[in-house]
C-alpha positions as CSV (number, residue, x, y, z in Angstrom):
1,L,0.7,6.9,-10.8
2,V,-0.8,10.1,-9.3
3,T,-2.4,10.9,-12.8
4,E,-4.0,8.0,-12.3
5,L,-5.3,7.9,-9.1
6,S,-6.9,11.4,-9.3
7,R,-9.0,10.1,-12.5
8,L,-9.9,6.9,-10.1
9,Q,-10.8,9.6,-7.5
10,T,-12.9,11.4,-10.5
11,M,-14.7,8.3,-11.6
12,G,-15.0,7.5,-7.8
13,S,-13.3,4.8,-7.0
14,L,-10.2,5.6,-5.0
15,P,-8.3,3.0,-3.9
16,S,-7.6,3.3,-0.6
17,I,-4.4,5.1,-0.5
18,V,-4.1,7.3,3.0
19,N,-1.1,6.8,5.1
20,P,-1.1,2.8,6.6
21,E,-0.6,4.8,10.6
22,R,-4.5,5.6,10.0
23,S,-5.3,2.8,8.5
24,S,-3.8,-0.6,9.9
25,S,-3.9,-1.8,13.3
26,R,-0.9,-3.5,13.0
27,V,1.2,-0.4,11.5
28,K,0.3,1.3,14.4
29,D,1.4,-1.7,17.0
30,F,4.5,-1.6,14.9
31,K,5.9,2.4,15.8
32,E,4.8,1.8,19.0
33,R,6.8,-1.6,19.8
34,Y,10.0,-1.0,17.4
35,P,12.6,1.4,17.2
36,A,11.8,4.5,15.5
37,D,14.6,4.1,13.0
38,A,12.9,0.5,12.2
39,Y,9.3,2.1,11.8
40,D,11.4,4.6,9.1
41,T,12.7,2.3,7.1
42,M,9.4,0.0,6.8
43,L,7.6,2.7,6.3
44,V,9.8,3.5,3.5
45,E,9.8,-0.2,1.9
46,F,6.7,0.6,1.5
47,Q,5.8,3.5,0.2
48,T,8.4,2.4,-2.7
49,R,7.3,-0.8,-3.8
50,F,4.1,0.5,-3.6
51,R,5.2,2.9,-6.4
52,E,7.0,0.3,-8.2
53,D,4.5,-1.7,-8.5
54,T,1.3,0.4,-8.5
55,E,3.3,1.9,-11.8
56,R,3.8,-1.6,-13.3
57,L,0.2,-2.5,-12.6
58,I,-1.0,0.8,-14.7
59,S,1.5,0.6,-17.4
60,G,-0.1,-2.7,-18.9
61,R,-2.8,-3.8,-21.3
62,R,-4.3,-6.0,-19.1
63,Y,-4.3,-3.1,-16.7
64,Q,-6.6,-1.3,-19.8
65,R,-9.0,-3.7,-20.1
66,L,-10.4,-3.7,-16.4
67,S,-13.0,-1.6,-15.2
68,D,-12.6,1.3,-12.7
69,E,-13.8,-1.1,-9.8
70,E,-11.8,-3.6,-10.8
71,K,-8.5,-0.9,-11.6
72,A,-9.3,0.5,-7.5
73,K,-9.1,-4.1,-5.7
74,A,-5.8,-3.8,-8.1
75,I,-4.1,-1.1,-6.4
76,E,-5.4,-1.6,-2.7
77,D,-4.0,-5.3,-3.7
78,I,0.1,-4.5,-4.2
79,R,-0.8,-1.7,-1.4
80,R,-2.1,-4.7,1.4
81,E,1.0,-6.9,-0.7
82,A,3.2,-4.0,0.3
83,L,2.4,-3.6,3.6
84,D,2.9,-7.0,4.2
85,R,6.1,-7.9,2.9
86,A,7.4,-4.5,4.8
87,L,5.9,-5.4,8.0
88,G,7.4,-8.7,7.8
89,R,11.2,-8.2,5.9
90,N,11.4,-5.3,9.5
91,G,10.8,-8.0,12.1
92,Y,7.3,-7.2,12.5
93,R,5.0,-10.5,15.0
94,P,1.5,-9.3,16.1
95,P,1.5,-9.6,19.7
96,R,0.2,-12.1,21.4
97,D,-2.7,-12.4,23.4
């Protein structure tokens, strides 16, 4: 996984893989409104799902046929889905305005 992400970075197609707390207002909100242990659990679930699903993706034949831009988008899609799932499984509901 790290090797492929490094390769994509070299090619100028690195997907967004920064800490979700820095890139997601939902994660920031979760951290502020929920207990620390719930946040830690959510983060571990996100990281595990992201790693497993991305490793599964990059080991597939279909992935090898994609352009670097398509590969980056596919990894970003996995990241978004993993984050959505981790937040939902840990009871996150956006605040009502």
